[in-house]
C-alpha positions in Angstrom: -4.0 -23.5 12.2 -0.7 -25.1 12.0 0.3 -24.9 15.7 1.5 -27.9 17.6 2.6 -27.3 21.2 3.6 -23.7 20.6 5.5 -24.4 17.4 4.3 -23.9 13.9 4.1 -26.9 11.7 6.0 -26.5 8.4 3.6 -28.6 6.4 0.7 -26.4 7.5 2.6 -23.3 6.6 3.2 -24.6 3.1 -0.5 -25.4 2.7 -1.5 -21.9 3.8 1.0 -20.4 1.4 -0.3 -22.5 -1.5 -3.9 -21.5 -0.8 -2.9 -17.8 -0.6 -3.9 -17.3 3.0 -2.3 -15.3 5.7 -0.8 -17.3 8.6 -2.0 -15.1 11.6 -5.1 -13.5 10.1 -8.5 -13.8 11.8 -10.3 -14.5 8.5 -9.0 -17.5 6.7 -10.1 -16.4 3.2 -7.9 -15.9 0.2 -5.9 -12.7 -0.2 -7.5 -9.9 -2.3 -5.3 -8.1 -4.8 -5.4 -4.4 -4.3 -6.4 -2.3 -7.3 -4.9 1.0 -8.4 -7.2 3.8 -7.5 -5.9 5.9 -10.3 -6.5 3.2 -12.9 -10.0 2.6 -11.5 -10.9 6.3 -11.8 -9.1 6.5 -15.2 -6.8 9.3 -14.1 -3.9 9.5 -16.5 -1.9 12.3 -14.9 -1.7 13.0 -11.1 -1.8 16.7 -10.3 0.6 17.7 -7.7 -1.7 20.5 -6.4 -4.6 18.1 -5.7 -4.1 17.9 -1.9 -7.2 15.9 -1.2 -6.3 13.1 -3.5 -2.6 12.9 -2.6 -2.9 13.1 1.2 -4.1 9.5 1.4 -0.8 8.2 0.2 1.3 9.9 2.9 1.7 8.8 6.5 1.4 11.0 9.6 5.2 11.3 9.6 5.1 12.6 6.0 6.5 9.5 4.5 5.3 8.2 1.1 3.5 4.9 1.3 5.1 2.1 -0.7 3.2 0.3 -3.5 2.5 -2.8 -1.5 0.5 -0.8 1.0 -1.2 1.7 -1.3 -2.0 -0.8 -4.1 -1.0 1.5 -6.9 0.4 0.2 -10.2 4.0 1.0 -11.0 3.2 3.7 -13.4 1.0 5.6 -11.0 3.3 5.1 -8.0 6.1 6.8 -9.9 3.8 9.7 -10.8 2.5 9.9 -7.3 6.0 10.1 -5.8 6.9 12.9 -8.2 3.7 14.7 -7.4 4.3 14.5 -3.6 7.9 15.7 -4.1 6.7 18.7 -6.2 4.0 19.4 -3.6 6.7 19.5 -0.9 8.7 22.0 -2.8 5.6 24.2 -3.5 4.8 24.1 0.2 1.6 22.1 0.0 3.0 19.1 1.9 5.5 19.2 4.7 8.9 17.5 4.4 8.8 16.2 8.0 6.5 16.5 10.9 8.0 18.1 14.0 
């Protein structure tokens, strides 16, 4: 959608942006807002020793996922980064992958 002779049409881009659709996605449905897992499970404090819960928010290269990828709210993202940093100091998580 929005391609004319190999170029993107600006009007079609604006229409897609207004409808809340991705330009190059296969499905042309509206974007779904991610919900915070911690708010959904009603977890008020993130435990830094809970490896199974925290490991989903770290990449293979031991980087912390940003909010836009993880879908966490600001409050829980701050708690999560602190918990990951504490877990690194305790030796539960690696600082880097070799």
